N, CA, C and O atoms as CSV, one atom per row, in Angstrom:
chain,resi,resn,atom,element,x,y,z
A,1,MET,N,N,-16.102,-6.264,5.210
A,1,MET,CA,C,-15.215,-5.753,6.211
A,1,MET,C,C,-14.351,-4.621,5.654
A,1,MET,O,O,-14.097,-3.642,6.355
A,2,LEU,N,N,-13.900,-4.738,4.417
A,2,LEU,CA,C,-13.061,-3.704,3.833
A,2,LEU,C,C,-13.841,-2.420,3.554
A,2,LEU,O,O,-13.245,-1.364,3.341
A,3,ARG,N,N,-15.159,-2.509,3.555
A,3,ARG,CA,C,-15.981,-1.322,3.339
A,3,ARG,C,C,-16.419,-0.684,4.651
A,3,ARG,O,O,-17.243,0.230,4.652
A,4,ALA,N,N,-15.882,-1.152,5.750
A,4,ALA,CA,C,-16.257,-0.624,7.060
A,4,ALA,C,C,-15.820,0.828,7.180
A,4,ALA,O,O,-14.802,1.234,6.619
A,5,GLU,N,N,-16.600,1.596,7.916
A,5,GLU,CA,C,-16.327,3.023,8.098
A,5,GLU,C,C,-15.131,3.258,9.021
A,5,GLU,O,O,-14.380,4.216,8.837
A,6,SER,N,N,-14.956,2.388,10.007
A,6,SER,CA,C,-13.872,2.595,10.968
A,6,SER,C,C,-13.179,1.262,11.249
A,6,SER,O,O,-13.675,0.191,10.900
A,7,ALA,N,N,-12.025,1.366,11.886
A,7,ALA,CA,C,-11.268,0.163,12.229
A,7,ALA,C,C,-12.021,-0.679,13.269
A,7,ALA,O,O,-11.962,-1.909,13.238
A,8,ALA,N,N,-12.722,-0.014,14.181
A,8,ALA,CA,C,-13.461,-0.749,15.208
A,8,ALA,C,C,-14.604,-1.552,14.582
A,8,ALA,O,O,-14.853,-2.695,14.965
A,9,GLU,N,N,-15.291,-0.943,13.621
A,9,GLU,CA,C,-16.364,-1.659,12.936
A,9,GLU,C,C,-15.809,-2.841,12.155
A,9,GLU,O,O,-16.401,-3.921,12.154
A,10,ALA,N,N,-14.678,-2.643,11.492
A,10,ALA,CA,C,-14.048,-3.728,10.733
A,10,ALA,C,C,-13.603,-4.847,11.656
A,10,ALA,O,O,-13.726,-6.024,11.317
A,11,GLU,N,N,-13.083,-4.481,12.824
A,11,GLU,CA,C,-12.652,-5.491,13.797
A,11,GLU,C,C,-13.840,-6.328,14.272
A,11,GLU,O,O,-13.729,-7.543,14.436
A,12,GLY,N,N,-14.967,-5.670,14.489
A,12,GLY,CA,C,-16.176,-6.394,14.892
A,12,GLY,C,C,-16.665,-7.334,13.798
A,12,GLY,O,O,-17.019,-8.480,14.076
A,13,LEU,N,N,-16.686,-6.856,12.560
A,13,LEU,CA,C,-17.103,-7.705,11.442
A,13,LEU,C,C,-16.162,-8.892,11.259
A,13,LEU,O,O,-16.601,-10.010,10.988
A,14,LEU,N,N,-14.857,-8.633,11.410
A,14,LEU,CA,C,-13.882,-9.721,11.290
A,14,LEU,C,C,-14.078,-10.740,12.403
A,14,LEU,O,O,-14.002,-11.945,12.163
A,15,GLY,N,N,-14.328,-10.265,13.617
A,15,GLY,CA,C,-14.574,-11.185,14.735
A,15,GLY,C,C,-15.803,-12.051,14.494
A,15,GLY,O,O,-15.792,-13.248,14.780
A,16,ASP,N,N,-16.863,-11.441,13.967
A,16,ASP,CA,C,-18.081,-12.204,13.668
A,16,ASP,C,C,-17.808,-13.265,12.604
A,16,ASP,O,O,-18.252,-14.407,12.721
A,17,TRP,N,N,-17.070,-12.869,11.560
A,17,TRP,CA,C,-16.775,-13.825,10.490
A,17,TRP,C,C,-15.893,-14.960,11.001
A,17,TRP,O,O,-16.117,-16.122,10.664
A,18,LEU,N,N,-14.888,-14.623,11.816
A,18,LEU,CA,C,-14.002,-15.658,12.352
A,18,LEU,C,C,-14.773,-16.642,13.225
A,18,LEU,O,O,-14.524,-17.847,13.176
A,19,HIS,N,N,-15.706,-16.135,14.022
A,19,HIS,CA,C,-16.518,-17.007,14.873
A,19,HIS,C,C,-17.373,-17.946,14.019
A,19,HIS,O,O,-17.453,-19.144,14.288
A,20,ALA,N,N,-18.010,-17.386,12.983
A,20,ALA,CA,C,-18.852,-18.215,12.116
A,20,ALA,C,C,-18.019,-19.230,11.341
A,20,ALA,O,O,-18.427,-20.380,11.179
A,21,ALA,N,N,-16.853,-18.805,10.863
A,21,ALA,CA,C,-16.005,-19.708,10.075
A,21,ALA,C,C,-15.397,-20.808,10.933
A,21,ALA,O,O,-15.161,-21.913,10.445
A,22,ALA,N,N,-15.139,-20.519,12.213
A,22,ALA,CA,C,-14.547,-21.524,13.095
A,22,ALA,C,C,-15.499,-22.693,13.320
A,22,ALA,O,O,-15.061,-23.831,13.490
A,23,TYR,N,N,-16.798,-22.414,13.321
A,23,TYR,CA,C,-17.779,-23.471,13.554
A,23,TYR,C,C,-18.368,-24.023,12.262
A,23,TYR,O,O,-19.327,-24.795,12.290
A,24,CYS,N,N,-17.797,-23.630,11.139
A,24,CYS,CA,C,-18.251,-24.134,9.852
A,24,CYS,C,C,-17.758,-25.575,9.682
A,24,CYS,O,O,-16.684,-25.924,10.172
A,25,ARG,N,N,-18.528,-26.397,9.000
A,25,ARG,CA,C,-18.142,-27.795,8.806
A,25,ARG,C,C,-17.381,-28.014,7.502
A,25,ARG,O,O,-17.008,-29.142,7.180
A,26,ILE,N,N,-17.152,-26.942,6.756
A,26,ILE,CA,C,-16.402,-27.056,5.508
A,26,ILE,C,C,-14.918,-26.869,5.841
A,26,ILE,O,O,-14.498,-25.805,6.295
A,27,LYS,N,N,-14.142,-27.924,5.605
A,27,LYS,CA,C,-12.747,-27.933,6.015
A,27,LYS,C,C,-11.926,-26.781,5.418
A,27,LYS,O,O,-11.166,-26.160,6.161
A,28,PRO,N,N,-12.033,-26.459,4.114
A,28,PRO,CA,C,-11.241,-25.338,3.574
A,28,PRO,C,C,-11.572,-23.990,4.226
A,28,PRO,O,O,-10.690,-23.146,4.384
A,29,VAL,N,N,-12.826,-23.789,4.600
A,29,VAL,CA,C,-13.212,-22.538,5.265
A,29,VAL,C,C,-12.553,-22.457,6.638
A,29,VAL,O,O,-12.092,-21.389,7.043
A,30,VAL,N,N,-12.507,-23.567,7.348
A,30,VAL,CA,C,-11.875,-23.596,8.671
A,30,VAL,C,C,-10.370,-23.332,8.538
A,30,VAL,O,O,-9.784,-22.650,9.378
A,31,GLU,N,N,-9.751,-23.867,7.491
A,31,GLU,CA,C,-8.323,-23.628,7.270
A,31,GLU,C,C,-8.057,-22.142,6.996
A,31,GLU,O,O,-7.096,-21.574,7.514
A,32,VAL,N,N,-8.906,-21.524,6.186
A,32,VAL,CA,C,-8.759,-20.086,5.911
A,32,VAL,C,C,-8.969,-19.287,7.197
A,32,VAL,O,O,-8.264,-18.308,7.443
A,33,GLU,N,N,-9.920,-19.697,8.004
A,33,GLU,CA,C,-10.186,-19.008,9.268
A,33,GLU,C,C,-8.952,-19.041,10.164
A,33,GLU,O,O,-8.628,-18.037,10.798
A,34,LYS,N,N,-8.267,-20.162,10.226
A,34,LYS,CA,C,-7.058,-20.264,11.053
A,34,LYS,C,C,-5.966,-19.329,10.548
A,34,LYS,O,O,-5.278,-18.681,11.336
A,35,LYS,N,N,-5.813,-19.264,9.219
A,35,LYS,CA,C,-4.800,-18.386,8.644
A,35,LYS,C,C,-5.134,-16.919,8.896
A,35,LYS,O,O,-4.259,-16.122,9.235
A,36,VAL,N,N,-6.406,-16.574,8.726
A,36,VAL,CA,C,-6.819,-15.183,8.951
A,36,VAL,C,C,-6.669,-14.828,10.423
A,36,VAL,O,O,-6.277,-13.709,10.753
A,37,ARG,N,N,-6.974,-15.761,11.304
A,37,ARG,CA,C,-6.843,-15.508,12.738
A,37,ARG,C,C,-5.382,-15.221,13.106
A,37,ARG,O,O,-5.105,-14.356,13.937
A,38,ARG,N,N,-4.448,-15.957,12.475
A,38,ARG,CA,C,-3.028,-15.714,12.734
A,38,ARG,C,C,-2.602,-14.335,12.238
A,38,ARG,O,O,-1.728,-13.709,12.837
A,39,ARG,N,N,-3.206,-13.856,11.158
A,39,ARG,CA,C,-2.839,-12.574,10.558
A,39,ARG,C,C,-3.847,-11.474,10.900
A,39,ARG,O,O,-3.939,-10.479,10.180
A,40,ARG,N,N,-4.584,-11.637,11.959
A,40,ARG,CA,C,-5.662,-10.718,12.312
A,40,ARG,C,C,-5.183,-9.274,12.467
A,40,ARG,O,O,-5.858,-8.351,12.012
A,41,ALA,N,N,-4.043,-9.070,13.095
A,41,ALA,CA,C,-3.516,-7.718,13.284
A,41,ALA,C,C,-3.187,-7.076,11.938
A,41,ALA,O,O,-3.408,-5.881,11.744
A,42,ASP,N,N,-2.659,-7.874,11.013
A,42,ASP,CA,C,-2.331,-7.330,9.689
A,42,ASP,C,C,-3.591,-6.938,8.924
A,42,ASP,O,O,-3.618,-5.905,8.256
A,43,VAL,N,N,-4.626,-7.758,9.022
A,43,VAL,CA,C,-5.886,-7.451,8.345
A,43,VAL,C,C,-6.493,-6.177,8.923
A,43,VAL,O,O,-6.996,-5.331,8.182
A,44,ALA,N,N,-6.444,-6.044,10.228
A,44,ALA,CA,C,-6.973,-4.833,10.869
A,44,ALA,C,C,-6.170,-3.596,10.461
A,44,ALA,O,O,-6.738,-2.519,10.278
A,45,ALA,N,N,-4.855,-3.749,10.320
A,45,ALA,CA,C,-4.012,-2.618,9.914
A,45,ALA,C,C,-4.339,-2.169,8.495
A,45,ALA,O,O,-4.324,-0.973,8.204
A,46,VAL,N,N,-4.634,-3.122,7.607
A,46,VAL,CA,C,-4.998,-2.763,6.227
A,46,VAL,C,C,-6.255,-1.911,6.227
A,46,VAL,O,O,-6.333,-0.917,5.506
A,47,VAL,N,N,-7.227,-2.290,7.020
A,47,VAL,CA,C,-8.471,-1.534,7.071
A,47,VAL,C,C,-8.247,-0.176,7.724
A,47,VAL,O,O,-8.760,0.837,7.247
A,48,GLU,N,N,-7.484,-0.151,8.810
A,48,GLU,CA,C,-7.251,1.096,9.526
A,48,GLU,C,C,-6.471,2.098,8.678
A,48,GLU,O,O,-6.807,3.282,8.648
A,49,LEU,N,N,-5.433,1.627,7.991
A,49,LEU,CA,C,-4.590,2.524,7.203
A,49,LEU,C,C,-5.167,2.794,5.819
A,49,LEU,O,O,-4.841,3.801,5.190
A,50,GLY,N,N,-6.015,1.902,5.353
A,50,GLY,CA,C,-6.622,2.092,4.045
A,50,GLY,C,C,-5.702,1.767,2.885
A,50,GLY,O,O,-5.949,2.194,1.757
A,51,ILE,N,N,-4.640,1.014,3.151
A,51,ILE,CA,C,-3.718,0.635,2.083
A,51,ILE,C,C,-3.465,-0.862,2.136
A,51,ILE,O,O,-3.654,-1.504,3.169
A,52,GLY,N,N,-3.040,-1.397,1.024
A,52,GLY,CA,C,-2.695,-2.807,0.956
A,52,GLY,C,C,-1.250,-2.977,0.554
A,52,GLY,O,O,-0.447,-2.049,0.650
A,53,ASN,N,N,-0.936,-4.158,0.107
A,53,ASN,CA,C,0.443,-4.409,-0.276
A,53,ASN,C,C,0.623,-4.390,-1.789
A,53,ASN,O,O,1.641,-4.864,-2.294
A,54,GLY,N,N,-0.334,-3.859,-2.508
A,54,GLY,CA,C,-0.259,-3.818,-3.961
A,54,GLY,C,C,0.931,-3.025,-4.470
A,54,GLY,O,O,1.592,-3.442,-5.420
A,55,ARG,N,N,1.210,-1.890,-3.850
A,55,ARG,CA,C,2.345,-1.066,-4.289
A,55,ARG,C,C,3.661,-1.795,-4.040
A,55,ARG,O,O,4.563,-1.750,-4.877
A,56,VAL,N,N,3.773,-2.457,-2.908
A,56,VAL,CA,C,4.995,-3.200,-2.600
A,56,VAL,C,C,5.195,-4.332,-3.607
A,56,VAL,O,O,6.303,-4.547,-4.097
A,57,GLU,N,N,4.126,-5.043,-3.908
A,57,GLU,CA,C,4.222,-6.135,-4.884
A,57,GLU,C,C,4.590,-5.598,-6.265
A,57,GLU,O,O,5.343,-6.239,-6.998
A,58,SER,N,N,4.074,-4.446,-6.619
A,58,SER,CA,C,4.406,-3.832,-7.900
A,58,SER,C,C,5.902,-3.517,-7.979
A,58,SER,O,O,6.550,-3.798,-8.987
A,59,ILE,N,N,6.432,-2.941,-6.924
A,59,ILE,CA,C,7.862,-2.615,-6.900
A,59,ILE,C,C,8.696,-3.887,-6.948
A,59,ILE,O,O,9.721,-3.930,-7.628
A,60,ASN,N,N,8.265,-4.929,-6.228
A,60,ASN,CA,C,9.004,-6.200,-6.267
A,60,ASN,C,C,9.058,-6.763,-7.678
A,60,ASN,O,O,10.094,-7.275,-8.101
A,61,GLN,N,N,7.954,-6.676,-8.411
A,61,GLN,CA,C,7.936,-7.166,-9.796
A,61,GLN,C,C,8.873,-6.357,-10.676
A,61,GLN,O,O,9.576,-6.917,-11.517
A,62,LYS,N,N,8.888,-5.024,-10.485
A,62,LYS,CA,C,9.799,-4.179,-11.253
A,62,LYS,C,C,11.248,-4.554,-10.958
A,62,LYS,O,O,12.079,-4.602,-11.865
A,63,ILE,N,N,11.545,-4.817,-9.702
A,63,ILE,CA,C,12.912,-5.188,-9.318
A,63,ILE,C,C,13.305,-6.511,-9.970
A,63,ILE,O,O,14.401,-6.630,-10.518
A,64,LYS,N,N,12.428,-7.494,-9.917
A,64,LYS,CA,C,12.733,-8.800,-10.518
A,64,LYS,C,C,12.977,-8.671,-12.018
A,64,LYS,O,O,13.924,-9.254,-12.545
A,65,ALA,N,N,12.134,-7.918,-12.701
A,65,ALA,CA,C,12.294,-7.743,-14.146
A,65,ALA,C,C,13.586,-6.999,-14.463
A,65,ALA,O,O,14.272,-7.332,-15.429
A,66,THR,N,N,13.922,-5.995,-13.659
A,66,THR,CA,C,15.136,-5.217,-13.894
A,66,THR,C,C,16.382,-6.056,-13.637
A,66,THR,O,O,17.372,-5.934,-14.359
A,67,VAL,N,N,16.341,-6.905,-12.614
A,67,VAL,CA,C,17.487,-7.769,-12.336
A,67,VAL,C,C,17.710,-8.745,-13.488
A,67,VAL,O,O,18.852,-9.039,-13.839
A,68,LYS,N,N,16.626,-9.247,-14.075
A,68,LYS,CA,C,16.775,-10.134,-15.233
A,68,LYS,C,C,17.448,-9.395,-16.387
A,68,LYS,O,O,18.304,-9.951,-17.076
A,69,ILE,N,N,17.056,-8.145,-16.592
A,69,ILE,CA,C,17.669,-7.337,-17.635
A,69,ILE,C,C,19.132,-7.059,-17.294
A,69,ILE,O,O,19.982,-7.013,-18.183
A,70,GLY,N,N,19.421,-6.875,-16.020
A,70,GLY,CA,C,20.736,-6.429,-15.573
A,70,GLY,C,C,21.797,-7.493,-15.501
A,70,GLY,O,O,22.913,-7.192,-15.076
A,71,TYR,N,N,21.517,-8.735,-15.894
A,71,TYR,CA,C,22.549,-9.765,-15.822
A,71,TYR,C,C,23.740,-9.442,-16.726
A,71,TYR,O,O,24.842,-9.936,-16.484
A,72,GLY,N,N,23.542,-8.633,-17.747
A,72,GLY,CA,C,24.640,-8.281,-18.633
A,72,GLY,C,C,25.473,-7.115,-18.141
A,72,GLY,O,O,26.496,-6.800,-18.750
A,73,PHE,N,N,25.070,-6.462,-17.054
A,73,PHE,CA,C,25.817,-5.304,-16.563
A,73,PHE,C,C,27.146,-5.755,-15.960
A,73,PHE,O,O,27.217,-6.762,-15.257
A,74,ARG,N,N,28.175,-5.000,-16.246
A,74,ARG,CA,C,29.492,-5.306,-15.683
A,74,ARG,C,C,29.621,-4.756,-14.269
A,74,ARG,O,O,30.421,-5.248,-13.473
A,75,ASN,N,N,28.838,-3.745,-13.966
A,75,ASN,CA,C,28.967,-3.040,-12.704
A,75,ASN,C,C,27.611,-3.040,-11.989
A,75,ASN,O,O,26.597,-2.661,-12.575
A,76,THR,N,N,27.600,-3.463,-10.737
A,76,THR,CA,C,26.330,-3.505,-10.002
A,76,THR,C,C,25.796,-2.109,-9.706
A,76,THR,O,O,24.597,-1.939,-9.486
A,77,ASP,N,N,26.673,-1.113,-9.698
A,77,ASP,CA,C,26.203,0.265,-9.475
A,77,ASP,C,C,25.248,0.692,-10.586
A,77,ASP,O,O,24.288,1.420,-10.335
A,78,ASN,N,N,25.511,0.238,-11.819
A,78,ASN,CA,C,24.612,0.567,-12.921
A,78,ASN,C,C,23.248,-0.087,-12.732
A,78,ASN,O,O,22.217,0.510,-13.040
A,79,LEU,N,N,23.250,-1.316,-12.225
A,79,LEU,CA,C,21.992,-2.009,-11.948
A,79,LEU,C,C,21.209,-1.279,-10.861
A,79,LEU,O,O,19.997,-1.095,-10.975
A,80,ILE,N,N,21.897,-0.873,-9.824
A,80,ILE,CA,C,21.237,-0.159,-8.730
A,80,ILE,C,C,20.674,1.170,-9.217
A,80,ILE,O,O,19.574,1.560,-8.825
A,81,ALA,N,N,21.423,1.867,-10.072
A,81,ALA,CA,C,20.936,3.133,-10.624
A,81,ALA,C,C,19.687,2.916,-11.468
A,81,ALA,O,O,18.743,3.703,-11.401
A,82,LEU,N,N,19.684,1.846,-12.265
A,82,LEU,CA,C,18.512,1.539,-13.081
A,82,LEU,C,C,17.313,1.182,-12.204
A,82,LEU,O,O,16.189,1.591,-12.494
A,83,LEU,N,N,17.546,0.428,-11.140
A,83,LEU,CA,C,16.462,0.098,-10.198
A,83,LEU,C,C,15.876,1.354,-9.569
A,83,LEU,O,O,14.658,1.498,-9.471
A,84,MET,N,N,16.737,2.251,-9.149
A,84,MET,CA,C,16.252,3.480,-8.514
A,84,MET,C,C,15.462,4.328,-9.506
A,84,MET,O,O,14.479,4.971,-9.139
A,85,LEU,N,N,15.895,4.323,-10.752
A,85,LEU,CA,C,15.182,5.085,-11.774
A,85,LEU,C,C,13.823,4.482,-12.074
A,85,LEU,O,O,12.836,5.207,-12.192
A,86,ARG,N,N,13.760,3.158,-12.200
A,86,ARG,CA,C,12.498,2.497,-12.550
A,86,ARG,C,C,11.501,2.486,-11.404
A,86,ARG,O,O,10.294,2.543,-11.639
A,87,CYS,N,N,11.981,2.414,-10.168
A,87,CYS,CA,C,11.080,2.264,-9.027
A,87,CYS,C,C,10.694,3.599,-8.389
A,87,CYS,O,O,9.837,3.632,-7.507
A,88,SER,N,N,11.301,4.677,-8.815
A,88,SER,CA,C,10.954,5.963,-8.225
A,88,SER,C,C,9.836,6.612,-9.038
A,88,SER,O,O,9.529,6.190,-10.153
A,89,ASP,N,N,9.250,7.626,-8.465
A,89,ASP,CA,C,8.210,8.374,-9.158
A,89,ASP,C,C,8.790,9.538,-9.949
A,89,ASP,O,O,8.063,10.260,-10.630
A,90,GLU,N,N,10.086,9.713,-9.855
A,90,GLU,CA,C,10.737,10.819,-10.545
A,90,GLU,C,C,10.933,10.491,-12.024
A,90,GLU,O,O,11.185,9.344,-12.394
A,91,HIS,N,N,10.815,11.499,-12.839
A,91,HIS,CA,C,11.056,11.373,-14.271
A,91,HIS,C,C,12.071,12.452,-14.645
A,91,HIS,O,O,11.699,13.604,-14.869
A,92,PRO,N,N,13.340,12.086,-14.711
A,92,PRO,CA,C,14.356,13.111,-14.966
A,92,PRO,C,C,14.166,13.761,-16.336
A,92,PRO,O,O,13.788,13.106,-17.307
A,93,ALA,N,N,14.432,15.043,-16.386
A,93,ALA,CA,C,14.296,15.784,-17.641
A,93,ALA,C,C,15.500,15.507,-18.529
A,93,ALA,O,O,16.637,15.449,-18.062
A,94,LEU,N,N,15.232,15.340,-19.793
A,94,LEU,CA,C,16.303,15.193,-20.760
A,94,LEU,C,C,16.830,16.577,-21.101
A,94,LEU,O,O,16.117,17.565,-20.919
A,95,PRO,N,N,18.059,16.672,-21.590
A,95,PRO,CA,C,18.661,17.993,-21.814
A,95,PRO,C,C,17.839,18.916,-22.713
A,95,PRO,O,O,17.893,20.134,-22.537
A,96,TRP,N,N,17.101,18.393,-23.644
A,96,TRP,CA,C,16.341,19.236,-24.566
A,96,TRP,C,C,14.923,19.521,-24.099
A,96,TRP,O,O,14.172,20.196,-24.804
A,97,GLU,N,N,14.536,19.023,-22.926
A,97,GLU,CA,C,13.181,19.233,-22.419
A,97,GLU,C,C,13.145,20.363,-21.394
A,97,GLU,O,O,14.075,20.531,-20.605
A,98,ASP,N,N,12.078,21.119,-21.418
A,98,ASP,CA,C,11.844,22.162,-20.432
A,98,ASP,C,C,10.703,21.690,-19.542
A,98,ASP,O,O,9.561,21.617,-19.996
A,99,ARG,N,N,10.986,21.372,-18.295
A,99,ARG,CA,C,9.975,20.786,-17.416
A,99,ARG,C,C,9.673,21.666,-16.209
A,99,ARG,O,O,9.301,21.151,-15.154
A,100,LYS,N,N,9.823,22.949,-16.337
A,100,LYS,CA,C,9.547,23.827,-15.198
A,100,LYS,C,C,8.082,23.761,-14.794
A,100,LYS,O,O,7.760,23.746,-13.606
A,101,ASP,N,N,7.185,23.721,-15.795
A,101,ASP,CA,C,5.756,23.630,-15.479
A,101,ASP,C,C,5.431,22.314,-14.785
A,101,ASP,O,O,4.633,22.284,-13.848
A,102,GLU,N,N,6.045,21.229,-15.243
A,102,GLU,CA,C,5.786,19.927,-14.620
A,102,GLU,C,C,6.240,19.917,-13.173
A,102,GLU,O,O,5.544,19.376,-12.314
A,103,LYS,N,N,7.400,20.508,-12.883
A,103,LYS,CA,C,7.877,20.568,-11.501
A,103,LYS,C,C,6.911,21.368,-10.634
A,103,LYS,O,O,6.610,20.981,-9.505
A,104,ARG,N,N,6.428,22.487,-11.170
A,104,ARG,CA,C,5.489,23.310,-10.418
A,104,ARG,C,C,4.201,22.536,-10.143
A,104,ARG,O,O,3.693,22.542,-9.021
A,105,LYS,N,N,3.672,21.864,-11.184
A,105,LYS,CA,C,2.433,21.092,-11.012
A,105,LYS,C,C,2.638,19.941,-10.037
A,105,LYS,O,O,1.759,19.653,-9.226
A,106,ARG,N,N,3.806,19.272,-10.108
A,106,ARG,CA,C,4.089,18.170,-9.188
A,106,ARG,C,C,4.137,18.681,-7.765
A,106,ARG,O,O,3.635,18.023,-6.854
A,107,GLY,N,N,4.740,19.855,-7.557
A,107,GLY,CA,C,4.782,20.456,-6.229
A,107,GLY,C,C,3.389,20.787,-5.717
A,107,GLY,O,O,3.089,20.582,-4.541
A,108,GLU,N,N,2.541,21.300,-6.600
A,108,GLU,CA,C,1.164,21.606,-6.206
A,108,GLU,C,C,0.400,20.330,-5.840
A,108,GLU,O,O,-0.352,20.306,-4.866
A,109,ARG,N,N,0.599,19.272,-6.629
A,109,ARG,CA,C,-0.075,17.995,-6.330
A,109,ARG,C,C,0.380,17.451,-4.983
A,109,ARG,O,O,-0.437,16.986,-4.189
A,110,LYS,N,N,1.686,17.508,-4.726
A,110,LYS,CA,C,2.194,17.028,-3.437
A,110,LYS,C,C,1.594,17.820,-2.291
A,110,LYS,O,O,1.211,17.255,-1.267
A,111,ARG,N,N,1.513,19.148,-2.469
A,111,ARG,CA,C,0.933,19.994,-1.432
A,111,ARG,C,C,-0.521,19.644,-1.169
A,111,ARG,O,O,-0.933,19.511,-0.016
A,112,THR,N,N,-1.303,19.494,-2.240
A,112,THR,CA,C,-2.723,19.159,-2.054
A,112,THR,C,C,-2.877,17.759,-1.461
A,112,THR,O,O,-3.783,17.526,-0.661
A,113,ASP,N,N,-2.000,16.821,-1.845
A,113,ASP,CA,C,-2.052,15.487,-1.260
A,113,ASP,C,C,-1.758,15.531,0.232
A,113,ASP,O,O,-2.438,14.876,1.022
A,114,ARG,N,N,-0.743,16.305,0.623
A,114,ARG,CA,C,-0.424,16.427,2.052
A,114,ARG,C,C,-1.581,17.048,2.818
A,114,ARG,O,O,-1.921,16.596,3.911
A,115,GLU,N,N,-2.186,18.083,2.244
A,115,GLU,CA,C,-3.325,18.724,2.911
A,115,GLU,C,C,-4.492,17.754,3.050
A,115,GLU,O,O,-5.135,17.700,4.098
A,116,ARG,N,N,-4.770,16.985,1.988
A,116,ARG,CA,C,-5.861,16.002,2.034
A,116,ARG,C,C,-5.579,14.939,3.095
A,116,ARG,O,O,-6.472,14.576,3.862
A,117,ASP,N,N,-4.338,14.436,3.143
A,117,ASP,CA,C,-3.984,13.422,4.135
A,117,ASP,C,C,-4.086,13.978,5.555
A,117,ASP,O,O,-4.555,13.291,6.463
A,118,ARG,N,N,-3.644,15.230,5.744
A,118,ARG,CA,C,-3.727,15.849,7.057
A,118,ARG,C,C,-5.191,15.972,7.490
A,118,ARG,O,O,-5.529,15.721,8.646
A,119,LYS,N,N,-6.049,16.361,6.550
A,119,LYS,CA,C,-7.475,16.507,6.844
A,119,LYS,C,C,-8.090,15.159,7.212
A,119,LYS,O,O,-8.882,15.070,8.150
A,120,ARG,N,N,-7.722,14.101,6.466
A,120,ARG,CA,C,-8.245,12.762,6.765
A,120,ARG,C,C,-7.803,12.288,8.141
A,120,ARG,O,O,-8.590,11.699,8.882
A,121,ARG,N,N,-6.524,12.549,8.487
A,121,ARG,CA,C,-6.053,12.139,9.804
A,121,ARG,C,C,-6.798,12.862,10.911
A,121,ARG,O,O,-7.126,12.265,11.936
A,122,LYS,N,N,-7.071,14.170,10.703
A,122,LYS,CA,C,-7.827,14.924,11.704
A,122,LYS,C,C,-9.235,14.374,11.847
A,122,LYS,O,O,-9.745,14.225,12.958
A,123,GLU,N,N,-9.870,14.069,10.698
A,123,GLU,CA,C,-11.231,13.525,10.735
A,123,GLU,C,C,-11.246,12.171,11.428
A,123,GLU,O,O,-12.145,11.880,12.217
A,124,LYS,N,N,-10.248,11.346,11.132
A,124,LYS,CA,C,-10.185,10.018,11.737
A,124,LYS,C,C,-9.948,10.140,13.240
A,124,LYS,O,O,-10.549,9.412,14.031
A,125,ALA,N,N,-9.059,11.073,13.635
A,125,ALA,CA,C,-8.782,11.275,15.062
A,125,ALA,C,C,-10.015,11.799,15.790
A,125,ALA,O,O,-10.318,11.354,16.897
A,126,SER,N,N,-10.719,12.731,15.182
A,126,SER,CA,C,-11.921,13.270,15.840
A,126,SER,C,C,-13.020,12.217,15.884
A,126,SER,O,O,-13.820,12.191,16.820
A,127,GLY,N,N,-13.063,11.347,14.873
A,127,GLY,CA,C,-14.064,10.271,14.857
A,127,GLY,C,C,-13.793,9.230,15.917
A,127,GLY,O,O,-14.730,8.688,16.503
A,128,THR,N,N,-12.516,8.936,16.178
A,128,THR,CA,C,-12.174,7.953,17.205
A,128,THR,C,C,-12.362,8.523,18.597
A,128,THR,O,O,-12.741,7.797,19.516
A,129,ASN,N,N,-12.103,9.810,18.768
A,129,ASN,CA,C,-12.288,10.416,20.090
A,129,ASN,C,C,-13.772,10.535,20.435
A,129,ASN,O,O,-14.147,10.459,21.605
A,130,ALA,N,N,-14.620,10.724,19.412
A,130,ALA,CA,C,-16.056,10.864,19.659
A,130,ALA,C,C,-16.697,9.530,20.018
A,130,ALA,O,O,-17.720,9.503,20.702
A,131,ALA,N,N,-16.107,8.416,19.565
A,131,ALA,CA,C,-16.699,7.093,19.788
A,131,ALA,C,C,-16.441,6.575,21.137
A,131,ALA,O,O,-16.878,5.473,21.469
């Protein structure tokens, strides 16, 4: 199902699997089917958007580890600043570093990423309108 070309195809595959699992005589499979059926919209959204919750879980782990480190902080503002630093994609330049090239390259990467995403959205929209 996760390898489906479109959300509609994934929805059909999920429906077929849910139907087969509902009539299965193996109790754990039926229990999983009930859970998946309750979360059906979320599963379809993962396939449609092409993303999962891995990034969110990664950030949650970073936050938990940082909070454990931060128990010695006298000021919660320092903890929040450390969290923002660890969880962001930014890498601040140190006073002795020259990062002009890195900023330029990062800007170029962001631009190409936006263009790629825009192209994918157009392709997905044209694919859904054609179907």
